[in-house]
C-alpha positions in Angstrom: 20.3 -11.2 10.8 16.7 -11.9 12.7 16.3 -9.3 15.1 16.0 -5.5 14.0 17.1 -3.4 16.8 15.7 0.1 18.1 18.9 2.2 17.3 19.2 3.4 14.0 22.2 1.1 12.3 19.5 0.0 9.9 17.9 2.4 7.9 18.5 5.8 6.5 16.8 8.8 5.9 15.1 8.5 2.2 13.9 11.6 1.9 14.1 15.1 4.7 12.4 15.0 7.5 11.8 10.9 6.5 13.4 7.4 8.0 12.9 3.7 7.3 14.1 0.5 8.5 14.1 -2.9 6.9 13.6 -5.9 7.2 12.6 -9.4 4.8 13.1 -12.9 4.2 12.6 -14.2 1.0 8.4 -13.9 0.8 8.3 -10.5 2.9 8.8 -7.4 4.0 8.3 -5.3 7.3 9.3 -1.6 6.6 8.9 1.5 9.7 8.8 4.5 8.7 8.7 7.2 10.5 8.2 11.5 9.3 9.0 14.4 11.6 8.4 17.6 11.3 4.6 18.2 11.1 1.4 18.9 10.1 2.5 17.7 6.3 0.5 21.1 4.4 -0.5 19.0 2.1 -0.9 15.7 1.3 2.6 13.6 -0.2 2.4 12.2 -3.8 0.3 9.5 -4.2 2.5 6.9 -5.6 1.1 3.3 -7.1 3.0 -0.5 -6.2 2.0 -4.0 -7.4 2.9 -4.9 -3.8 -0.2 -5.6 -1.7 0.6 -3.6 1.7 -0.5 -3.7 5.2 0.2 -1.4 7.4 0.0 -0.1 11.4 -0.1 3.7 13.0 2.9 2.7 15.4 2.6 6.6 16.5 1.1 10.2 15.1 -2.0 11.0 13.8 -2.5 11.3 9.2 -5.0 11.7 6.6 -5.2 8.3 3.8 -6.1 9.3 0.8 -6.3 4.8 -1.1 -7.5 5.9 -4.6 -11.4 8.0 -4.2 -11.3 8.3 -0.1 -10.7 9.4 2.4 -9.8 8.2 6.1 -8.1 9.8 9.4 -6.1 6.9 11.3 -5.0 6.9 14.6 -2.1 5.9 17.0 -3.3 2.0 16.7 -5.3 1.7 14.1 -5.0 -0.4 10.4 -4.9 0.8 7.2 -4.4 -2.4 4.0 -3.2 -1.1 0.0 -4.1 -3.5 -2.3 -2.3 -2.9 -6.0 -0.9 -1.0 -7.9 -4.1 1.5 -6.2 -3.1 5.9 -5.1 -2.7 6.3 -2.1 -1.1 8.6 -0.3 -0.7 10.1 3.2 -0.7 14.2 4.9 0.5 13.6 8.8 -1.9 15.4 10.9 0.4 15.2 14.6 5.0 16.6 14.8 6.0 13.3 14.3 3.8 10.0 12.9 5.8 6.2 12.7 4.4 3.2 9.9 5.6 -0.1 10.1 4.4 -1.1 6.8 3.9 -5.2 5.4 5.0 -5.8 1.8 4.4 -8.5 -0.1 6.1 -9.2 -2.5 9.6 -7.9 -1.6 10.3 -4.0 -2.4 13.5 -4.9 -4.1 13.7 -0.6 -4.2 13.8 -0.6 -0.6 16.6 -2.9 -1.0 18.7 -0.4 -3.3 18.4 2.8 -2.0 
């Protein structure tokens, strides 16, 4: 399907208050991630992956922890995550929405 409407038919709750929708082609994947119930008391657990990631802050504000760096990000900001660099976020507003783009595909997103 080449068009994904803003309804929730093609998404799922992946953790309490965290909702993800994905779309992909053969070599690229986009995901929207919505966090509700913020702000977070603590950052989420750092993680890394071999995929390159570009993320757009569509709503809200957050701290991005990227390697040893900490960045304050707000609606309209972009950030880049190179392969295998530990990263995490801490939401600072009640709602945060990110648009993430990955290459190659996050195969684990297709199965969970």
